[in-house]
Structures are given as structure tokens and as C-alpha cells.
N, C-alpha and C positions, 0 to 999 in steps of 0.2 A: 375378589382381591387376589386369590391364588393365580387366576389367569393373568393378571397384570404382573405379578412377581415372576411367573414362568416366562412371560414375554420379555421382561427386563433381563432375566438370566439368559434367555435364548439369544437375544441381541448382544448381551455382554460377553457371550462365548466367542464372539468375533473381536476380542480385545485388541488384536493386532491391527484391526481396521482403523483404530484411532490414529495411529502413526501415519497410515496412508492418507487419511483426511487432513492431517496437519501438514503433510508434505504437499498435498494438492492445494491446500489453502495458501501455503507459502508461495508456490509458483503462480497461482491464480492472482494473488495480490501483487506480486512483483511484476508480472508481465501484462496483466489486463486491468486490474481494478485500482491501480495506483493513482489514476487521475481523480478519483473521489477525494483523496487526501489533498491533492493539489488544489481542488476547488475550495477546500477549507482555507487554504492559505490566501487564495484570491479574495474570499469573503472577508478575511482579516485585513485586507488592504495591501498585501504584498504584490509587487509588480513583476517578479521574476518567474512565477510558474507558467509553464507552457502546457496546454492540454493537447494531446495528440489528436490527429484527425479521426481515428477510430472511435473517439469518445463523442458520438452523436446520439441523438434521442433513441432510436430503436435498439442499437447495439448497447448503448449505455444501460438501458433497462434490463436487457438480457444479462449483461455482465454483472449488474448489481444483484439480480435474482440468483444467479449461480453463486455469487459470493455469499449471499445470505444463506443459501442452502448448505454450502460447504461449512460455513461457520456453525450453524445450528445442528447439522447432522453430526459433525465432529464433537460438539458438546454433548449431545444426547448419547452418542456411542461411548464417549468417555465416562459419562455417568453410569451407564449400564455396565460397562466393563469393570468399573471400580466396585459396583455392587456384586458382580459375578466373581471377582477375584478375591474378595474377602467373605468367605462362607459364614463366618460368625455374624455377619451383618445382613443376612438374607431377609430379615423382617424389618430392618431399619431403613427408613427412607432418608435418614440423615446422610447416608453414603451417596445417595442420588444427588442431593443438594451440594454436597462437598465436591462430587465429581463434576457437576455442571460449573460450579464456581471456579474450580481449578482449571478446567478446560477453557473457560472464557478468559481467564487470566493468561493462560499459555497462548491462546490464539491472538489475543491483543498484542502480546510480545512478539509473536511470529509475524504479524502484520507490520508492526513497527520496524522490525528487523528487515523485512522484505522491501519496504519502500524507503528506508533511510538513505540508501545510496542514491536513488533517483532524485530525492529532494535535495540532497547535498550537491549532486552534480549540476542540477539546474541552478541552484543558488550560486555555486562557485563559478559557473560559466558567466552568469550575470555580473558578478563582482569582478571577474577578470576583464570583461568588456568595459565596465565602468572605470576601472583603474587604467586601462589602456587608453580610453578616450580622454580621461582627465590628464594623463601624462602627455598625450599628444597636444592637447590644448595648452598645457603649461610650457611645453618645449617651443611651441609656435608663438607664445606670448599672448595668446588670445584670452580675453576675459569671457568666461562662460559661467552662467549661473548654475546652481545645483539642480534646479528644476529642468533646465535645458539639457544638462548633462544626463540627468535621469531619463528624460524623454528619448534622447538619442540612444542611450544604452538599451532601454526597453525595446525600441524599434528594431535595433540591430539584433538583439537577443532573440526576439520573437521571429524575425525574418530568417535568421540562421537556422533556428530549430524547425521552422516551417519547411524550409527547403530540404533539410535533412530528413524530415518526416515524409515529405513527398517522394523522396528517393528510397524510402524504406530503411534508412540507416540512422534513425534518431538516437538509439542507445549507443551505437558505435561512435557517432559524432560526439555525444556528450562525454563518453569515456575518454575519447582521444583529445578533446578540446579543453575540458575542465580540469586543468592541472595548475593548482595554485601552490 
């Protein structure tokens, strides 16, 4: 048991590493792993998410594995650091559990904050196209059904983002175009 406690304290002495893992997790989620959340929106029936071209089977697995490792290594290091920083709790494993729970909560918030902009930009761009096509149809006096309008919007949205993605400027395109 002492070996385990010494190991926890040894790892916990690198308490500053928690912040490094959290920062790495933020940037990894923001620039590489955000399509995992977009897939959830697609499964819910949303039509506006666009999955970038890099999100293919081999890379997708590697990205998800790195995300998993960053998440759990940050949580374990956080638990060990909390155990190390509070010397009166050297024998209490409650601090390990509290450290894990606190870190998991913080990392969920970090991920949510990291991908929030991407989700909003894609949704806003879709709604912008939808509004534009609806107003064009109205100004021409055309009768257009909601399903037809939705289909045209989805096609144009996906096509625009695919072209920007092929040119390597997906995020710049979204940031420049999605202004509601």
C-alpha cells in the first residue's frame, strides 16, 4: 500500500502538469476532435453539421485515442496532485476520488468551451443560407416548400464547406461567413 501512496505522491509532485494537460486537451478538442460532437448532432437528426475531410477512419481512431489519453491522463494527474498538495490527506483515498471527479467536470467544461464556437458557426452559416434562400424565393414570388428550401440549404451549406475544406480554409471560411 505504501508503494501505491508513494507512486501517487511522486506523480502528484508534478501538479503543474495538470494545467498542461488541460491546455493540451482544449486545443486538441478545438482543432482535431470536434467532429465527434458534430456526429452526435447528426445522429440527433440535425442537417447543418459538416464533418471535415480529415475525419476518416484511420485518423479518426488515432484522434479519438489521443483525446481519450489526454482526458484520462489529465484526470489521473489531477487526482494525484490533489492528494500530494494536501498533506493531511496522505492516507485518504477520498482526495483521489474528489480529484478525479473535479478534473472530469473541468475537462467536460473545457471541451464544451472548445467546441462551442465551431458548432455555433456551422449552425449560424446554415441558418444564414436558409434565410437568404427563403428571402430570394419570396422576392421572386416563387412558392417553395419548407422541405425543398431545407434541401437546397443543406446542399449549398455542405458544398460551400466542402470547397473551403478542400482549400484548407474551413475555419477561416466559417468565421468570415457566419455573421448573423
